[in-house]
N, C-alpha and C positions, 0 to 999 in steps of 0.2 A: 625368323631365320637367325641363326647365331652370327654375331658380327665377325667372328674369326673366319667363318665360311665365306662371307662376302669379301673380306679383305684377302683371303687366300686366293680366291678366284680372280679378283681384279688386279691384285699385285702380281699374280702369275702372268696375266696378260701384259701388264705394263713392263715388268722386268724382262719378259721374253722379247718384247718390242725393243726395249732399250739396248739389250745385248746385240740385237741384229742391226740397229741403225748404222753403226760405223762401217759395216761390211756389206750393206745392201748392194746387190748386183754383182758381187764377187762370185767367181766360179767355185765349184766344189773342189776342183783341182788346187786352186790357190789357197783355199781354206784348209785343205788337207795338209798342205805344206806349212801353213801358219794358222792353226786353228784358234778360234775364239775360246778362251778359258775363263774369261771374266769380263767385267765392264771395261771397254776401251773408250778412248776419246778421239775426237776429230774423225778421220776416215772419210767415207763417201760424202757425207753431208756437212763435214767440218763443224761438228757439234761437240760440246763438252760431254764427258762421261755422264751417264744417267739420263741422257736426253731421249725422250720418247717421241713417236711420230704420229701420223694421222690415225694409225690403228687405235692407239690409246686415247687420242683426242676425241675421236668419234664415239668410242665406247664410253668415255666419261660424259660426253654430251648426251648420249642415250640414257645413261644411268641417271643423270640429273633430271632429264625429262620424265622418266618413270617415277620420280618422287611425286609427280603431279598426276600420275595415272597414265593409261595408254591413250595417247593423243598424237596421231601421225603428223599433223600440222605442227604441233609443238616440237616433235623430234626434228622435223625438217628446219624449223626456225633455229634450233640450237646448232644444227649442222651448218646452216648458212652463217650464223654468227661466228662459228669457227673459221669458215672459209674467208669471210670478209673482215673480221675484226681480230682474229687470232684467239678467240675464246677457247678456253681449255686447251691451250697449247703449252708446250714445255717452257718456252721463253718469249711468248708474246707474238710469235709469227709462225705462219705455215711454211714449211720447207719441203713438203712432200704431199702430193694429192693425186689420186688416180684419175685417169681420163674420164671414165664413166661417172665417177662422183662429181667431177668438175662440171661436166655437161648437165647432169641432173640438177645441180644446185643453181646453175645459170637459168634453167627452166623454172625452177621454183622462185628465183628472184624476179622472174617476169610473170609471176602470179599463176603459174600452172599448179593445179592441186597436187599435194604431196604424193599421193598414190598414183599419179600419172607422170611422174618425173623420170623414173628409172627406165633405162633403155631395155628392150626385150629381145634384141637380136642375139643370135648364137655366139657372135664375137664379143658380146658385152658381158661375159662371165668372168670378170676379174674377181678378186677376193675381197672387195671393198665392203660388202655387207657382212660376210662371214666374220671378218676380223673384229667387228664391233658388237657382235650379237650377244656376248656373254651376259650382260646385265639383264637382258630380256629373259634368258633361260632361268636365271635366279628368280626373277619376278614371277614368271608363270608357275614355277614350282610352289611358291608361297601363296599366290593369289588364286590359282586354278586347281591346286591339289596335286598330289604325287602321281596321279594317273593322267595328267593333262595330255601326255604325248600319245594317248590312244584316241584322241578326239580331233576331228577335222577342224572344228571351229578354233581350237587353240593353235593348231598349226597355221591357220590363216592369220593369226596375230603375228606370228614369226614372219610369214610371207609378206605381210603388209609392211612390217618394219624394214624388210629388205627392199621392197618395191620402191621405196623413196629414191634409191640410187641404182638398184640392180633388180630387174623385173623378169629376167628369163627363168624358166622352170629349173634349170640346172643350179642357178644361184639359190632359188627358193628351197629346193630339196636339200642342198648342202647345208643351209642354215637350219632347216628343220631337223636333219639328222644330228647335227652338232648339239643343238638344244636338247634333243631327246636323250643323247648320251649324258649330257650334264644332269638331266633329270634323274637318270638311272644311277649315277654316282651319288646324287643327293639322297636317293632312297636307301642307300647303304649297301648296295650290291658290291661283290668283289669286282675287281677291275675288268676281267674278261667278260663276266656276266653283264656288267654295265654297258660295255661296248657292244656286245652281241644284242642285248635287249633294246638298247637305244637305236641301233641300226634297224633291227627287224620290226620294231613297233612303228617307226616312222615309215618304213617301206610299206607296211601293211595298210597304213592310212592312205598313202599315195597311190597304191594299187587300185583303190576305189574311186580315184578322182581322175576323170577323163582328161582334164586340162594339164595334168602333170604325169600321169601314168606312162605315157609314151616315152618319157625320158628316163625311166628307171633302168633300162639296159645300160645307160652310161655309168651306172653305179654298181655294176656287177663286181668290180674290184673292191668296193667298200663293203667288205665282208670279213668277219672276225678271222676265220681260218685262212683266207687269202692274205690278209694283212699280216698274220703271224708268220706265214711261210715265204712271202715275197722277199727277195734280196734287196739290199739298199740300192743296188744299181738300177732297180726298177722304180725307185722313188724319186720324184722330181720336186724341187723347191720352187717351182715357177709361180707366177702370179695368177694362173688359171685356178679358179675356185675349187675345182675337183682335185687338182694336184695338191693344193694347200690342205684340204680336208684329209686326203689320204696320207700326206706327209706327217701331219700332226698326230693322227691316230697311230701311224707306224712308229713314230718316236715314242709315244706313250707306251705302246705295247712291247717295245724292244729295249727299254731302259728300266732302271730300278730306283730312280730318285728324281726329285725335281731338278736338281743340278744337272744330272746327266741327260735328262729329257730335253731341257731347253737348249743345252749346248749342242746336242745332236741335231736338233731342229735348225738352229742357226748355221751350223757347219755343213748343212746340206747345200748351202749356197743359193744364189739367185735372189728370191724375194725373202731375204733373211729375217727382216723385222716382222713381217706378217706371219710367216710360218712359226717364228718364235713366239709371237703373241697368241696364236691359235692353240699351239701345243702347250704353251705356258699356262693358259687359263685352265685347261684340263688337268695338267700336272699339279697346279696349285690346289685345285679342288681335291684331287686324289691324295696327295701327300700332306696337305695341310699347311697352315701359315708358318709353323715352326720349321718346315723343311726348306723354306725360301731363305737363302743366305742373307743374314742381316746386313752385311756390307753391300750387297746388291740393292737392298731396299733403301738404305740410308743415303745412297748417292743419287737416288731418283730426284729429278727436278720436281718441285712442288709436293714433296712427300706428305707434308702436314695437311695440305688442302685435299689431296687424294684420300687420305685416311678420314678426314672430316666428311667428305662426300659419301664415303662408305657408311659412316655412322648415320648420316641423314637418310640415305637410301634404306638402311636396315630399319630405322625408326618409322619410315613411311609404309612399310609392308604390313 
């Protein structure tokens, strides 16, 4: 895989996250009055400009783990190091962590197997696994081929990576659809075709799986034509994983640049860093590394280390 592709995807995630950190939890109304137009400092978490949050930390932890292959215990160990030691944080400490993730990592610390840690209740569908999943999508495209998203076993790898913290079928399907769309972008499809094929191929796999097929009706709005036609008033930037997936895809389909996509995502309000990260990863892939403003990249905390990890990941594939 080309290193520029890896950097575009990961920097897309991290830039989107960093844009959203200072305004996390702000309402759409407040952001309409004072929209994000670039990197801000301080704000919600009182952090300097270019600070990224748990979204990027966990994505970087996952990426580093994947340099050693797919090992769910190793992924969980990295996540626990992040939670306990500040590993792969922007400034050496964790300032934001989702409830489901925290509970899962406490279980893992008490020797529960990684794949049994994630909660599976319907109220446990935060976006904490979707936000970090991009490196696995890149990995699967390279290691399992350009048609991996037609295969149940490959989707199970995505599901297991989610199960470490989020095990409900709605979270699993959301991660699978997102990774499937990433795969279709990497195959060179035009944007609408990539979104359409990514969604439909994933849904076709899930329709044959009894354990998840019953949840497909929840995804009826995750549809190319519906996403193209729905107004912004019907799009929510909440921390519910299905809202985050729909918001990210809506922003990708209704904007025409990386710049406008991530700013639209952040200015939806609510869970601004995660919607920014999830949309930013897709936009980075689609528009390419050169489309990400250099002044946004240069202000990122630990920029050199992030780029070095991207190189290491690419060499390991």
